[in-house]
CHARMM internal coordinates of N, CA and C (Angstrom, degrees):
IC EDIT
DIST 1 N 1 CA 1.4260
DIST 1 CA 1 C 1.5209
ANGL 1 N 1 CA 1 C 108.64
DIST 1 C 2 N 1.2770
ANGL 1 CA 1 C 2 N 116.23
DIHE 1 N 1 CA 1 C 2 N 142.53
DIST 2 N 2 CA 1.4614
ANGL 1 C 2 N 2 CA 120.25
DIHE 1 CA 1 C 2 N 2 CA -179.28
DIST 2 CA 2 C 1.5260
ANGL 2 N 2 CA 2 C 108.98
DIHE 1 C 2 N 2 CA 2 C -81.01
DIST 2 C 3 N 1.3226
ANGL 2 CA 2 C 3 N 114.41
DIHE 2 N 2 CA 2 C 3 N 82.75
DIST 3 N 3 CA 1.4544
ANGL 2 C 3 N 3 CA 122.39
DIHE 2 CA 2 C 3 N 3 CA 179.24
DIST 3 CA 3 C 1.5266
ANGL 3 N 3 CA 3 C 109.42
DIHE 2 C 3 N 3 CA 3 C -86.37
DIST 3 C 4 N 1.3239
ANGL 3 CA 3 C 4 N 118.50
DIHE 3 N 3 CA 3 C 4 N 165.87
DIST 4 N 4 CA 1.4702
ANGL 3 C 4 N 4 CA 119.42
DIHE 3 CA 3 C 4 N 4 CA 178.07
DIST 4 CA 4 C 1.5288
ANGL 4 N 4 CA 4 C 113.87
DIHE 3 C 4 N 4 CA 4 C -53.52
DIST 4 C 5 N 1.3445
ANGL 4 CA 4 C 5 N 120.44
DIHE 4 N 4 CA 4 C 5 N -44.20
DIST 5 N 5 CA 1.4729
ANGL 4 C 5 N 5 CA 117.92
DIHE 4 CA 4 C 5 N 5 CA 177.82
DIST 5 CA 5 C 1.5330
ANGL 5 N 5 CA 5 C 112.80
DIHE 4 C 5 N 5 CA 5 C -63.11
DIST 5 C 6 N 1.3210
ANGL 5 CA 5 C 6 N 117.16
DIHE 5 N 5 CA 5 C 6 N -37.11
DIST 6 N 6 CA 1.4596
ANGL 5 C 6 N 6 CA 119.93
DIHE 5 CA 5 C 6 N 6 CA 179.02
DIST 6 CA 6 C 1.5278
ANGL 6 N 6 CA 6 C 110.60
DIHE 5 C 6 N 6 CA 6 C -69.27
DIST 6 C 7 N 1.3104
ANGL 6 CA 6 C 7 N 117.11
DIHE 6 N 6 CA 6 C 7 N -37.25
DIST 7 N 7 CA 1.4654
ANGL 6 C 7 N 7 CA 121.20
DIHE 6 CA 6 C 7 N 7 CA 176.72
DIST 7 CA 7 C 1.5237
ANGL 7 N 7 CA 7 C 110.06
DIHE 6 C 7 N 7 CA 7 C -63.55
DIST 7 C 8 N 1.3199
ANGL 7 CA 7 C 8 N 116.87
DIHE 7 N 7 CA 7 C 8 N -39.35
DIST 8 N 8 CA 1.4662
ANGL 7 C 8 N 8 CA 120.79
DIHE 7 CA 7 C 8 N 8 CA 177.24
DIST 8 CA 8 C 1.5266
ANGL 8 N 8 CA 8 C 110.67
DIHE 7 C 8 N 8 CA 8 C -63.86
DIST 8 C 9 N 1.3221
ANGL 8 CA 8 C 9 N 117.11
DIHE 8 N 8 CA 8 C 9 N -43.32
DIST 9 N 9 CA 1.4660
ANGL 8 C 9 N 9 CA 121.89
DIHE 8 CA 8 C 9 N 9 CA 177.13
DIST 9 CA 9 C 1.5300
ANGL 9 N 9 CA 9 C 110.28
DIHE 8 C 9 N 9 CA 9 C -59.54
DIST 9 C 10 N 1.3247
ANGL 9 CA 9 C 10 N 117.32
DIHE 9 N 9 CA 9 C 10 N -42.82
DIST 10 N 10 CA 1.4664
ANGL 9 C 10 N 10 CA 121.87
DIHE 9 CA 9 C 10 N 10 CA -179.98
DIST 10 CA 10 C 1.5221
ANGL 10 N 10 CA 10 C 110.86
DIHE 9 C 10 N 10 CA 10 C -59.23
DIST 10 C 11 N 1.3212
ANGL 10 CA 10 C 11 N 116.16
DIHE 10 N 10 CA 10 C 11 N -41.29
DIST 11 N 11 CA 1.4708
ANGL 10 C 11 N 11 CA 120.70
DIHE 10 CA 10 C 11 N 11 CA -178.52
DIST 11 CA 11 C 1.5181
ANGL 11 N 11 CA 11 C 112.27
DIHE 10 C 11 N 11 CA 11 C -75.30
DIST 11 C 12 N 1.3250
ANGL 11 CA 11 C 12 N 117.33
DIHE 11 N 11 CA 11 C 12 N -37.28
DIST 12 N 12 CA 1.4650
ANGL 11 C 12 N 12 CA 121.42
DIHE 11 CA 11 C 12 N 12 CA -175.33
DIST 12 CA 12 C 1.5218
ANGL 12 N 12 CA 12 C 113.67
DIHE 11 C 12 N 12 CA 12 C -75.83
DIST 12 C 13 N 1.3232
ANGL 12 CA 12 C 13 N 117.27
DIHE 12 N 12 CA 12 C 13 N -31.91
DIST 13 N 13 CA 1.4661
ANGL 12 C 13 N 13 CA 120.30
DIHE 12 CA 12 C 13 N 13 CA -174.86
DIST 13 CA 13 C 1.5295
ANGL 13 N 13 CA 13 C 110.35
DIHE 12 C 13 N 13 CA 13 C -137.98
DIST 13 C 14 N 1.3514
ANGL 13 CA 13 C 14 N 117.03
DIHE 13 N 13 CA 13 C 14 N 72.33
DIST 14 N 14 CA 1.4609
ANGL 13 C 14 N 14 CA 119.86
DIHE 13 CA 13 C 14 N 14 CA -175.57
DIST 14 CA 14 C 1.5283
ANGL 14 N 14 CA 14 C 114.59
DIHE 13 C 14 N 14 CA 14 C -59.90
DIST 14 C 15 N 1.3229
ANGL 14 CA 14 C 15 N 117.97
DIHE 14 N 14 CA 14 C 15 N -32.41
DIST 15 N 15 CA 1.4681
ANGL 14 C 15 N 15 CA 119.46
DIHE 14 CA 14 C 15 N 15 CA 179.12
DIST 15 CA 15 C 1.5220
ANGL 15 N 15 CA 15 C 111.54
DIHE 14 C 15 N 15 CA 15 C -67.92
DIST 15 C 16 N 1.3043
ANGL 15 CA 15 C 16 N 115.84
DIHE 15 N 15 CA 15 C 16 N -44.41
DIST 16 N 16 CA 1.4605
ANGL 15 C 16 N 16 CA 119.58
DIHE 15 CA 15 C 16 N 16 CA 177.55
DIST 16 CA 16 C 1.5385
ANGL 16 N 16 CA 16 C 110.87
DIHE 15 C 16 N 16 CA 16 C -65.28
DIST 16 C 17 N 1.3343
ANGL 16 CA 16 C 17 N 115.88
DIHE 16 N 16 CA 16 C 17 N -37.78
DIST 17 N 17 CA 1.4692
ANGL 16 C 17 N 17 CA 120.92
DIHE 16 CA 16 C 17 N 17 CA 176.80
DIST 17 CA 17 C 1.5311
ANGL 17 N 17 CA 17 C 110.23
DIHE 16 C 17 N 17 CA 17 C -59.68
DIST 17 C 18 N 1.3226
ANGL 17 CA 17 C 18 N 116.93
DIHE 17 N 17 CA 17 C 18 N -45.42
DIST 18 N 18 CA 1.4691
ANGL 17 C 18 N 18 CA 120.41
DIHE 17 CA 17 C 18 N 18 CA 179.91
DIST 18 CA 18 C 1.5228
ANGL 18 N 18 CA 18 C 110.71
DIHE 17 C 18 N 18 CA 18 C -62.06
DIST 18 C 19 N 1.3327
ANGL 18 CA 18 C 19 N 117.10
DIHE 18 N 18 CA 18 C 19 N -41.44
DIST 19 N 19 CA 1.4593
ANGL 18 C 19 N 19 CA 120.40
DIHE 18 CA 18 C 19 N 19 CA 177.79
DIST 19 CA 19 C 1.5291
ANGL 19 N 19 CA 19 C 110.01
DIHE 18 C 19 N 19 CA 19 C -61.91
DIST 19 C 20 N 1.3228
ANGL 19 CA 19 C 20 N 115.88
DIHE 19 N 19 CA 19 C 20 N -47.73
DIST 20 N 20 CA 1.4639
ANGL 19 C 20 N 20 CA 120.54
DIHE 19 CA 19 C 20 N 20 CA -179.00
DIST 20 CA 20 C 1.5268
ANGL 20 N 20 CA 20 C 110.30
DIHE 19 C 20 N 20 CA 20 C -60.14
DIST 20 C 21 N 1.3100
ANGL 20 CA 20 C 21 N 117.71
DIHE 20 N 20 CA 20 C 21 N -44.74
DIST 21 N 21 CA 1.4602
ANGL 20 C 21 N 21 CA 121.03
DIHE 20 CA 20 C 21 N 21 CA -179.85
DIST 21 CA 21 C 1.5256
ANGL 21 N 21 CA 21 C 111.42
DIHE 20 C 21 N 21 CA 21 C -67.09
DIST 21 C 22 N 1.3113
ANGL 21 CA 21 C 22 N 118.27
DIHE 21 N 21 CA 21 C 22 N -27.67
DIST 22 N 22 CA 1.4652
ANGL 21 C 22 N 22 CA 120.65
DIHE 21 CA 21 C 22 N 22 CA 177.64
DIST 22 CA 22 C 1.5259
ANGL 22 N 22 CA 22 C 110.96
DIHE 21 C 22 N 22 CA 22 C -68.42
DIST 22 C 23 N 1.3247
ANGL 22 CA 22 C 23 N 117.28
DIHE 22 N 22 CA 22 C 23 N -17.04
DIST 23 N 23 CA 1.4634
ANGL 22 C 23 N 23 CA 122.27
DIHE 22 CA 22 C 23 N 23 CA 179.13
DIST 23 CA 23 C 1.5261
ANGL 23 N 23 CA 23 C 112.78
DIHE 22 C 23 N 23 CA 23 C -89.75
DIST 23 C 24 N 1.3298
ANGL 23 CA 23 C 24 N 117.52
DIHE 23 N 23 CA 23 C 24 N -3.69
DIST 24 N 24 CA 1.4601
ANGL 23 C 24 N 24 CA 121.94
DIHE 23 CA 23 C 24 N 24 CA 179.50
DIST 24 CA 24 C 1.5307
ANGL 24 N 24 CA 24 C 107.51
DIHE 23 C 24 N 24 CA 24 C -101.50
DIST 24 C 25 N 1.3282
ANGL 24 CA 24 C 25 N 118.80
DIHE 24 N 24 CA 24 C 25 N 109.29
DIST 25 N 25 CA 1.4595
ANGL 24 C 25 N 25 CA 120.81
DIHE 24 CA 24 C 25 N 25 CA -175.86
DIST 25 CA 25 C 1.5324
ANGL 25 N 25 CA 25 C 115.07
DIHE 24 C 25 N 25 CA 25 C -53.64
DIST 25 C 26 N 1.3237
ANGL 25 CA 25 C 26 N 117.66
DIHE 25 N 25 CA 25 C 26 N -34.76
DIST 26 N 26 CA 1.4689
ANGL 25 C 26 N 26 CA 118.50
DIHE 25 CA 25 C 26 N 26 CA 178.29
DIST 26 CA 26 C 1.5216
ANGL 26 N 26 CA 26 C 112.36
DIHE 25 C 26 N 26 CA 26 C -76.31
DIST 26 C 27 N 1.3353
ANGL 26 CA 26 C 27 N 117.39
DIHE 26 N 26 CA 26 C 27 N -12.03
DIST 27 N 27 CA 1.4556
ANGL 26 C 27 N 27 CA 121.85
DIHE 26 CA 26 C 27 N 27 CA 172.74
DIST 27 CA 27 C 1.5181
ANGL 27 N 27 CA 27 C 115.98
DIHE 26 C 27 N 27 CA 27 C 72.53
DIST 27 C 28 N 1.3333
ANGL 27 CA 27 C 28 N 117.03
DIHE 27 N 27 CA 27 C 28 N 21.60
DIST 28 N 28 CA 1.4647
ANGL 27 C 28 N 28 CA 118.90
DIHE 27 CA 27 C 28 N 28 CA 178.51
DIST 28 CA 28 C 1.5204
ANGL 28 N 28 CA 28 C 109.45
DIHE 27 C 28 N 28 CA 28 C -153.84
DIST 28 C 29 N 1.3059
ANGL 28 CA 28 C 29 N 114.47
DIHE 28 N 28 CA 28 C 29 N 164.57
DIST 29 N 29 CA 1.4584
ANGL 28 C 29 N 29 CA 121.53
DIHE 28 CA 28 C 29 N 29 CA 176.97
DIST 29 CA 29 C 1.5188
ANGL 29 N 29 CA 29 C 108.40
DIHE 28 C 29 N 29 CA 29 C -82.27
DIST 29 C 30 N 1.3059
ANGL 29 CA 29 C 30 N 116.29
DIHE 29 N 29 CA 29 C 30 N 145.63
DIST 30 N 30 CA 1.4529
ANGL 29 C 30 N 30 CA 120.39
DIHE 29 CA 29 C 30 N 30 CA 177.57
DIST 30 CA 30 C 1.5191
ANGL 30 N 30 CA 30 C 112.04
DIHE 29 C 30 N 30 CA 30 C -68.03
DIST 30 C 31 N 1.3024
ANGL 30 CA 30 C 31 N 115.08
DIHE 30 N 30 CA 30 C 31 N 152.39
DIST 31 N 31 CA 1.4643
ANGL 30 C 31 N 31 CA 122.73
DIHE 30 CA 30 C 31 N 31 CA 176.01
DIST 31 CA 31 C 1.5304
ANGL 31 N 31 CA 31 C 107.28
DIHE 30 C 31 N 31 CA 31 C -124.16
DIST 31 C 32 N 1.3225
ANGL 31 CA 31 C 32 N 117.97
DIHE 31 N 31 CA 31 C 32 N 159.41
DIST 32 N 32 CA 1.4683
ANGL 31 C 32 N 32 CA 119.76
DIHE 31 CA 31 C 32 N 32 CA -177.84
DIST 32 CA 32 C 1.5307
ANGL 32 N 32 CA 32 C 113.79
DIHE 31 C 32 N 32 CA 32 C -51.78
DIST 32 C 33 N 1.3202
ANGL 32 CA 32 C 33 N 118.32
DIHE 32 N 32 CA 32 C 33 N -35.78
DIST 33 N 33 CA 1.4632
ANGL 32 C 33 N 33 CA 120.46
DIHE 32 CA 32 C 33 N 33 CA 179.81
DIST 33 CA 33 C 1.5252
ANGL 33 N 33 CA 33 C 112.66
DIHE 32 C 33 N 33 CA 33 C -61.93
DIST 33 C 34 N 1.3271
ANGL 33 CA 33 C 34 N 117.68
DIHE 33 N 33 CA 33 C 34 N -22.05
DIST 34 N 34 CA 1.4611
ANGL 33 C 34 N 34 CA 120.63
DIHE 33 CA 33 C 34 N 34 CA 178.44
DIST 34 CA 34 C 1.5260
ANGL 34 N 34 CA 34 C 112.19
DIHE 33 C 34 N 34 CA 34 C -67.06
DIST 34 C 35 N 1.3101
ANGL 34 CA 34 C 35 N 117.45
DIHE 34 N 34 CA 34 C 35 N -16.78
DIST 35 N 35 CA 1.4635
ANGL 34 C 35 N 35 CA 121.69
DIHE 34 CA 34 C 35 N 35 CA -179.47
DIST 35 CA 35 C 1.5263
ANGL 35 N 35 CA 35 C 112.60
DIHE 34 C 35 N 35 CA 35 C -92.07
DIST 35 C 36 N 1.3173
ANGL 35 CA 35 C 36 N 116.99
DIHE 35 N 35 CA 35 C 36 N -12.31
DIST 36 N 36 CA 1.4635
ANGL 35 C 36 N 36 CA 120.39
DIHE 35 CA 35 C 36 N 36 CA -173.36
DIST 36 CA 36 C 1.5247
ANGL 36 N 36 CA 36 C 113.59
DIHE 35 C 36 N 36 CA 36 C -60.80
DIST 36 C 37 N 1.3174
ANGL 36 CA 36 C 37 N 118.18
DIHE 36 N 36 CA 36 C 37 N -44.56
DIST 37 N 37 CA 1.4601
ANGL 36 C 37 N 37 CA 120.48
DIHE 36 CA 36 C 37 N 37 CA -178.87
DIST 37 CA 37 C 1.5167
ANGL 37 N 37 CA 37 C 112.00
DIHE 36 C 37 N 37 CA 37 C -59.09
DIST 37 C 38 N 1.3297
ANGL 37 CA 37 C 38 N 116.23
DIHE 37 N 37 CA 37 C 38 N -43.67
DIST 38 N 38 CA 1.4577
ANGL 37 C 38 N 38 CA 120.32
DIHE 37 CA 37 C 38 N 38 CA 179.06
DIST 38 CA 38 C 1.5250
ANGL 38 N 38 CA 38 C 110.69
DIHE 37 C 38 N 38 CA 38 C -66.53
DIST 38 C 39 N 1.3202
ANGL 38 CA 38 C 39 N 117.36
DIHE 38 N 38 CA 38 C 39 N -40.16
DIST 39 N 39 CA 1.4648
ANGL 38 C 39 N 39 CA 120.54
DIHE 38 CA 38 C 39 N 39 CA 179.42
DIST 39 CA 39 C 1.5227
ANGL 39 N 39 CA 39 C 111.12
DIHE 38 C 39 N 39 CA 39 C -63.76
DIST 39 C 40 N 1.3203
ANGL 39 CA 39 C 40 N 116.65
DIHE 39 N 39 CA 39 C 40 N -42.26
DIST 40 N 40 CA 1.4684
ANGL 39 C 40 N 40 CA 120.41
DIHE 39 CA 39 C 40 N 40 CA 178.43
DIST 40 CA 40 C 1.5213
ANGL 40 N 40 CA 40 C 109.94
DIHE 39 C 40 N 40 CA 40 C -64.71
DIST 40 C 41 N 1.3213
ANGL 40 CA 40 C 41 N 116.36
DIHE 40 N 40 CA 40 C 41 N -44.81
DIST 41 N 41 CA 1.4681
ANGL 40 C 41 N 41 CA 120.39
DIHE 40 CA 40 C 41 N 41 CA 178.37
DIST 41 CA 41 C 1.5223
ANGL 41 N 41 CA 41 C 111.52
DIHE 40 C 41 N 41 CA 41 C -58.84
DIST 41 C 42 N 1.3251
ANGL 41 CA 41 C 42 N 116.56
DIHE 41 N 41 CA 41 C 42 N -49.97
DIST 42 N 42 CA 1.4616
ANGL 41 C 42 N 42 CA 120.12
DIHE 41 CA 41 C 42 N 42 CA -176.32
DIST 42 CA 42 C 1.5258
ANGL 42 N 42 CA 42 C 112.94
DIHE 41 C 42 N 42 CA 42 C -66.67
DIST 42 C 43 N 1.3094
ANGL 42 CA 42 C 43 N 116.80
DIHE 42 N 42 CA 42 C 43 N -26.31
DIST 43 N 43 CA 1.4617
ANGL 42 C 43 N 43 CA 119.42
DIHE 42 CA 42 C 43 N 43 CA 179.86
DIST 43 CA 43 C 1.5312
ANGL 43 N 43 CA 43 C 112.48
DIHE 42 C 43 N 43 CA 43 C -93.19
DIST 43 C 44 N 1.3206
ANGL 43 CA 43 C 44 N 116.79
DIHE 43 N 43 CA 43 C 44 N 3.57
DIST 44 N 44 CA 1.4627
ANGL 43 C 44 N 44 CA 120.29
DIHE 43 CA 43 C 44 N 44 CA -178.88
DIST 44 CA 44 C 1.5296
ANGL 44 N 44 CA 44 C 111.13
DIHE 43 C 44 N 44 CA 44 C -105.91
DIST 44 C 45 N 1.3122
ANGL 44 CA 44 C 45 N 115.23
DIHE 44 N 44 CA 44 C 45 N 169.72
DIST 45 N 45 CA 1.4651
ANGL 44 C 45 N 45 CA 120.34
DIHE 44 CA 44 C 45 N 45 CA 176.11
DIST 45 CA 45 C 1.5253
ANGL 45 N 45 CA 45 C 112.46
DIHE 44 C 45 N 45 CA 45 C -66.33
DIST 45 C 46 N 1.3196
ANGL 45 CA 45 C 46 N 117.61
DIHE 45 N 45 CA 45 C 46 N -17.75
DIST 46 N 46 CA 1.4666
ANGL 45 C 46 N 46 CA 120.84
DIHE 45 CA 45 C 46 N 46 CA 179.79
DIST 46 CA 46 C 1.5282
ANGL 46 N 46 CA 46 C 111.76
DIHE 45 C 46 N 46 CA 46 C -61.36
DIST 46 C 47 N 1.3286
ANGL 46 CA 46 C 47 N 117.03
DIHE 46 N 46 CA 46 C 47 N -23.43
DIST 47 N 47 CA 1.4674
ANGL 46 C 47 N 47 CA 120.03
DIHE 46 CA 46 C 47 N 47 CA -179.93
DIST 47 CA 47 C 1.5264
ANGL 47 N 47 CA 47 C 112.07
DIHE 46 C 47 N 47 CA 47 C -105.02
DIST 47 C 48 N 1.3170
ANGL 47 CA 47 C 48 N 117.65
DIHE 47 N 47 CA 47 C 48 N 15.95
DIST 48 N 48 CA 1.4705
ANGL 47 C 48 N 48 CA 120.72
DIHE 47 CA 47 C 48 N 48 CA -173.84
DIST 48 CA 48 C 1.5346
ANGL 48 N 48 CA 48 C 113.65
DIHE 47 C 48 N 48 CA 48 C -64.09
DIST 48 C 49 N 1.3053
ANGL 48 CA 48 C 49 N 118.70
DIHE 48 N 48 CA 48 C 49 N -23.56
DIST 49 N 49 CA 1.4665
ANGL 48 C 49 N 49 CA 121.48
DIHE 48 CA 48 C 49 N 49 CA -178.98
DIST 49 CA 49 C 1.5306
ANGL 49 N 49 CA 49 C 111.31
DIHE 48 C 49 N 49 CA 49 C -101.06
DIST 49 C 50 N 1.2848
ANGL 49 CA 49 C 50 N 116.61
DIHE 49 N 49 CA 49 C 50 N 8.03
DIST 50 N 50 CA 1.4606
ANGL 49 C 50 N 50 CA 122.72
DIHE 49 CA 49 C 50 N 50 CA -176.00
DIST 50 CA 50 C 1.5322
ANGL 50 N 50 CA 50 C 109.34
DIHE 49 C 50 N 50 CA 50 C -90.82
DIST 50 C 51 N 1.3279
ANGL 50 CA 50 C 51 N 116.29
DIHE 50 N 50 CA 50 C 51 N 129.27
DIST 51 N 51 CA 1.4635
ANGL 50 C 51 N 51 CA 120.82
DIHE 50 CA 50 C 51 N 51 CA 177.16
DIST 51 CA 51 C 1.5185
ANGL 51 N 51 CA 51 C 109.72
DIHE 50 C 51 N 51 CA 51 C -140.44
DIST 51 C 52 N 1.3047
ANGL 51 CA 51 C 52 N 116.76
DIHE 51 N 51 CA 51 C 52 N 143.00
DIST 52 N 52 CA 1.4518
ANGL 51 C 52 N 52 CA 122.00
DIHE 51 CA 51 C 52 N 52 CA 171.74
DIST 52 CA 52 C 1.5091
ANGL 52 N 52 CA 52 C 116.15
DIHE 51 C 52 N 52 CA 52 C 58.64
DIST 52 C 53 N 1.3092
ANGL 52 CA 52 C 53 N 118.62
DIHE 52 N 52 CA 52 C 53 N 30.35
DIST 53 N 53 CA 1.4581
ANGL 52 C 53 N 53 CA 121.25
DIHE 52 CA 52 C 53 N 53 CA -179.20
DIST 53 CA 53 C 1.5250
ANGL 53 N 53 CA 53 C 110.67
DIHE 52 C 53 N 53 CA 53 C -102.21
DIST 53 C 54 N 1.3137
ANGL 53 CA 53 C 54 N 115.18
DIHE 53 N 53 CA 53 C 54 N 156.62
DIST 54 N 54 CA 1.4532
ANGL 53 C 54 N 54 CA 121.30
DIHE 53 CA 53 C 54 N 54 CA 174.74
DIST 54 CA 54 C 1.5162
ANGL 54 N 54 CA 54 C 107.95
DIHE 53 C 54 N 54 CA 54 C -115.17
DIST 54 C 55 N 1.3120
ANGL 54 CA 54 C 55 N 116.60
DIHE 54 N 54 CA 54 C 55 N 122.79
DIST 55 N 55 CA 1.4624
ANGL 54 C 55 N 55 CA 121.11
DIHE 54 CA 54 C 55 N 55 CA 174.47
DIST 55 CA 55 C 1.5224
ANGL 55 N 55 CA 55 C 107.59
DIHE 54 C 55 N 55 CA 55 C -96.56
DIST 55 C 56 N 1.2906
ANGL 55 CA 55 C 56 N 116.74
DIHE 55 N 55 CA 55 C 56 N 119.75
DIST 56 N 56 CA 1.4557
ANGL 55 C 56 N 56 CA 121.14
DIHE 55 CA 55 C 56 N 56 CA -179.52
DIST 56 CA 56 C 1.5243
ANGL 56 N 56 CA 56 C 107.98
DIHE 55 C 56 N 56 CA 56 C -100.56
DIST 56 C 57 N 1.3041
ANGL 56 CA 56 C 57 N 115.66
DIHE 56 N 56 CA 56 C 57 N 118.70
DIST 57 N 57 CA 1.4660
ANGL 56 C 57 N 57 CA 121.66
DIHE 56 CA 56 C 57 N 57 CA -179.40
DIST 57 CA 57 C 1.5276
ANGL 57 N 57 CA 57 C 106.22
DIHE 56 C 57 N 57 CA 57 C -120.35
DIST 57 C 58 N 1.3255
ANGL 57 CA 57 C 58 N 115.25
DIHE 57 N 57 CA 57 C 58 N 87.29
DIST 58 N 58 CA 1.4657
ANGL 57 C 58 N 58 CA 119.63
DIHE 57 CA 57 C 58 N 58 CA -172.38
DIST 58 CA 58 C 1.5315
ANGL 58 N 58 CA 58 C 113.40
DIHE 57 C 58 N 58 CA 58 C -139.29
DIST 58 C 59 N 1.2965
ANGL 58 CA 58 C 59 N 117.79
DIHE 58 N 58 CA 58 C 59 N 19.58
DIST 59 N 59 CA 1.4616
ANGL 58 C 59 N 59 CA 120.46
DIHE 58 CA 58 C 59 N 59 CA 178.28
DIST 59 CA 59 C 1.5115
ANGL 59 N 59 CA 59 C 114.19
DIHE 58 C 59 N 59 CA 59 C 68.02
DIST 59 C 60 N 1.3220
ANGL 59 CA 59 C 60 N 116.88
DIHE 59 N 59 CA 59 C 60 N 15.23
DIST 60 N 60 CA 1.4629
ANGL 59 C 60 N 60 CA 121.00
DIHE 59 CA 59 C 60 N 60 CA 179.36
DIST 60 CA 60 C 1.5180
ANGL 60 N 60 CA 60 C 113.89
DIHE 59 C 60 N 60 CA 60 C 94.16
DIST 60 C 61 N 1.3227
ANGL 60 CA 60 C 61 N 117.87
DIHE 60 N 60 CA 60 C 61 N 3.29
DIST 61 N 61 CA 1.4645
ANGL 60 C 61 N 61 CA 121.83
DIHE 60 CA 60 C 61 N 61 CA -176.16
DIST 61 CA 61 C 1.5293
ANGL 61 N 61 CA 61 C 112.20
DIHE 60 C 61 N 61 CA 61 C -55.13
DIST 61 C 62 N 1.3323
ANGL 61 CA 61 C 62 N 118.25
DIHE 61 N 61 CA 61 C 62 N -41.97
DIST 62 N 62 CA 1.4571
ANGL 61 C 62 N 62 CA 120.25
DIHE 61 CA 61 C 62 N 62 CA -175.83
DIST 62 CA 62 C 1.5294
ANGL 62 N 62 CA 62 C 112.47
DIHE 61 C 62 N 62 CA 62 C -77.37
DIST 62 C 63 N 1.3223
ANGL 62 CA 62 C 63 N 117.32
DIHE 62 N 62 CA 62 C 63 N -6.02
DIST 63 N 63 CA 1.4744
ANGL 62 C 63 N 63 CA 120.09
DIHE 62 CA 62 C 63 N 63 CA 178.41
DIST 63 CA 63 C 1.5157
ANGL 63 N 63 CA 63 C 112.09
DIHE 62 C 63 N 63 CA 63 C -78.41
DIST 63 C 64 N 1.3037
ANGL 63 CA 63 C 64 N 117.42
DIHE 63 N 63 CA 63 C 64 N -17.39
DIST 64 N 64 CA 1.4703
ANGL 63 C 64 N 64 CA 120.07
DIHE 63 CA 63 C 64 N 64 CA -176.48
DIST 64 CA 64 C 1.4898
ANGL 64 N 64 CA 64 C 113.10
DIHE 63 C 64 N 64 CA 64 C -86.50
END
COOR INIT
IC SEED 1 N 1 CA 1 C
IC BUILD
């Protein structure tokens, strides 16, 4: 999520920011709306049989 500390990092070190963003397959920083689908799923009956799982919402970063 583009939080104030992350925004500061983006401004202070643009080269490192570009490298970091090149490692995110979706090519952008997450925004709060990116969490909505997971929140709706987890709060619905569709997830009623789900236990002990981790939902990773990171634009594909952990796939690399």
